C-alpha positions in Angstrom: -6.6 19.4 134.9 -4.1 17.2 134.1 -3.2 17.3 129.9 -2.9 13.6 129.4 -0.3 13.7 125.7 -1.1 10.8 123.4 2.3 8.6 122.5 1.8 9.0 119.2 1.6 12.8 119.1 4.6 12.8 121.2 6.7 10.5 118.6 5.9 12.5 115.9 7.0 15.6 117.6 10.2 13.8 118.6 10.4 12.4 115.1 10.5 16.5 113.9 13.7 16.8 115.8 12.0 19.1 118.7 13.4 19.7 122.2 11.1 19.3 125.2 11.0 23.4 125.0 9.2 23.2 121.5 7.2 20.7 122.4 5.9 22.7 125.3 5.4 25.9 123.3 3.7 24.0 120.8 1.1 21.9 123.1 0.9 25.0 125.3 1.8 23.2 128.2 5.0 23.5 130.7 8.4 21.7 129.6 8.0 19.9 133.1 4.4 18.3 132.0 6.5 17.3 128.5 9.0 15.5 130.4 6.9 13.4 132.5 5.1 11.8 129.7 8.5 11.3 127.6 9.5 9.4 130.7 6.4 7.7 131.2 6.3 6.5 127.6 9.9 5.7 127.6 10.7 8.4 125.1 13.6 10.6 124.6 13.5 14.0 122.6 16.1 13.4 119.6 18.7 15.4 121.5 19.2 13.1 124.1 18.5 9.7 122.4 21.5 10.6 119.8 23.7 7.6 120.1 26.7 8.3 122.1 29.7 6.3 123.3 31.8 5.6 126.4 34.6 8.7 126.1 37.0 5.9 127.1 35.7 2.4 126.0 33.4 3.3 123.0 30.7 1.3 124.6 26.9 2.4 124.0 25.4 4.6 126.7 22.4 3.6 128.2 20.0 5.5 130.1 20.9 8.8 131.5 25.0 7.9 131.1 26.0 10.9 129.3 30.1 10.5 129.3 30.9 7.3 130.4 29.3 4.0 130.8 30.7 2.8 134.1 32.3 4.6 137.7 35.8 2.3 136.0 35.6 4.5 132.9 35.2 7.6 134.6 37.9 7.0 137.1 40.3 5.8 134.2 39.6 9.5 132.8 40.3 10.9 136.1 43.1 9.8 136.6 44.9 10.4 132.7 43.3 14.2 132.9 46.5 16.5 133.6 43.8 18.8 134.5 42.3 16.7 137.8 43.3 17.9 141.0 45.8 15.5 142.1 48.1 16.1 138.7 47.3 19.6 139.4 48.8 20.0 142.9 51.9 17.7 142.1 52.6 20.2 139.0 52.4 22.7 141.5 54.8 21.1 144.2 57.2 20.5 141.5 56.9 23.9 140.0 57.4 25.5 143.5 60.4 23.4 144.3 62.0 24.3 141.0 61.3 28.2 141.6 62.4 28.3 145.4 65.8 26.2 144.3 66.1 29.1 141.6 66.2 31.4 144.3 68.7 29.5 146.4 67.0 27.4 148.5 66.4 29.3 151.6 64.8 32.4 153.4 67.0 35.6 151.9 66.8 37.0 155.1 67.1 34.3 158.2 68.2 31.5 155.8 65.3 29.1 156.8 65.2 26.1 154.5 63.9 23.0 156.1 60.4 22.7 154.3 59.1 24.4 150.6 55.5 24.6 151.8 57.0 27.4 154.6 59.0 29.6 152.1 56.9 32.1 149.8 57.5 34.9 146.9 57.3 38.7 148.4 57.5 40.7 145.8 60.0 43.8 145.9 57.5 46.3 144.4 53.9 45.5 144.6 53.3 48.1 141.8 55.6 45.8 139.3 53.4 42.7 140.7 51.4 40.9 138.2 49.9 37.9 140.3 51.0 36.1 143.3 53.1 33.0 142.8 50.8 30.7 144.8 49.7 26.6 144.1 46.8 27.7 141.7 49.3 29.9 139.8 52.1 27.1 139.8 49.7 24.9 138.4 48.2 26.9 135.8 50.5 29.6 134.9 53.1 28.5 131.7 56.6 28.4 133.4 58.1 31.2 131.5 56.0 33.7 133.0 56.5 32.3 136.8 60.2 32.4 136.3 59.5 36.1 135.3 57.2 36.8 138.0 59.5 35.0 140.2 62.7 37.4 139.4 60.8 40.5 140.8 60.3 38.5 144.3 62.6 38.1 147.5 62.2 34.5 148.6 61.0 34.4 152.2 59.7 31.8 155.1 56.5 32.8 156.3 57.5 34.3 159.5 59.5 37.1 157.6 57.3 37.3 154.9 54.5 38.4 158.0 57.2 40.8 159.5 57.7 42.6 156.4 53.8 43.2 156.0 53.2 43.7 159.5 56.2 45.7 161.1 53.9 47.4 164.1 52.8 43.9 165.3 56.2 43.3 166.4 56.3 42.0 170.0 60.5 42.9 170.2 62.1 45.1 167.5 64.4 43.0 165.5 67.7 43.2 167.1 67.2 43.5 170.8 68.3 40.8 172.6 65.9 39.3 175.8 66.9 40.6 179.1 67.6 37.7 182.5 64.3 38.7 183.2 62.6 37.4 180.2 64.7 34.0 180.1 
């Protein structure tokens, strides 16, 4: 049996500042049932119906709008937010470039210096490591901490880094020249 709500009863309870949960408890029915009747009568609880305005242009929000009045305003917020994905990527790139340049700009083992993305930081003493220096850390950690952590590291290209971490997987020991049969 479906419970039929009177619009007057709902308006009185909303006027008292009650939430859908509180109204459901008082009416001894489900919160879903209360939301159904609120939508049917075009009512909102006080929490939802408080006058809200767009974060960008201060236009009044309507219906289900919560923060922005339009996609345009949401887009403006996204592009100006320093923590959006694109800005974080750019900040990480600039900081990594700075750290790599501070360490000499090339692999300390083989001298590779073609691409910043192929250079990484290898901690000389793993027990002294506070965090890995990766894109996420470069974009979200303060520069002083990054500089301190980079000082504990060697700058290596990805190939040299993998050779250090996986010495048992070497195809040919370093320093051996290929024989004429291997050429």
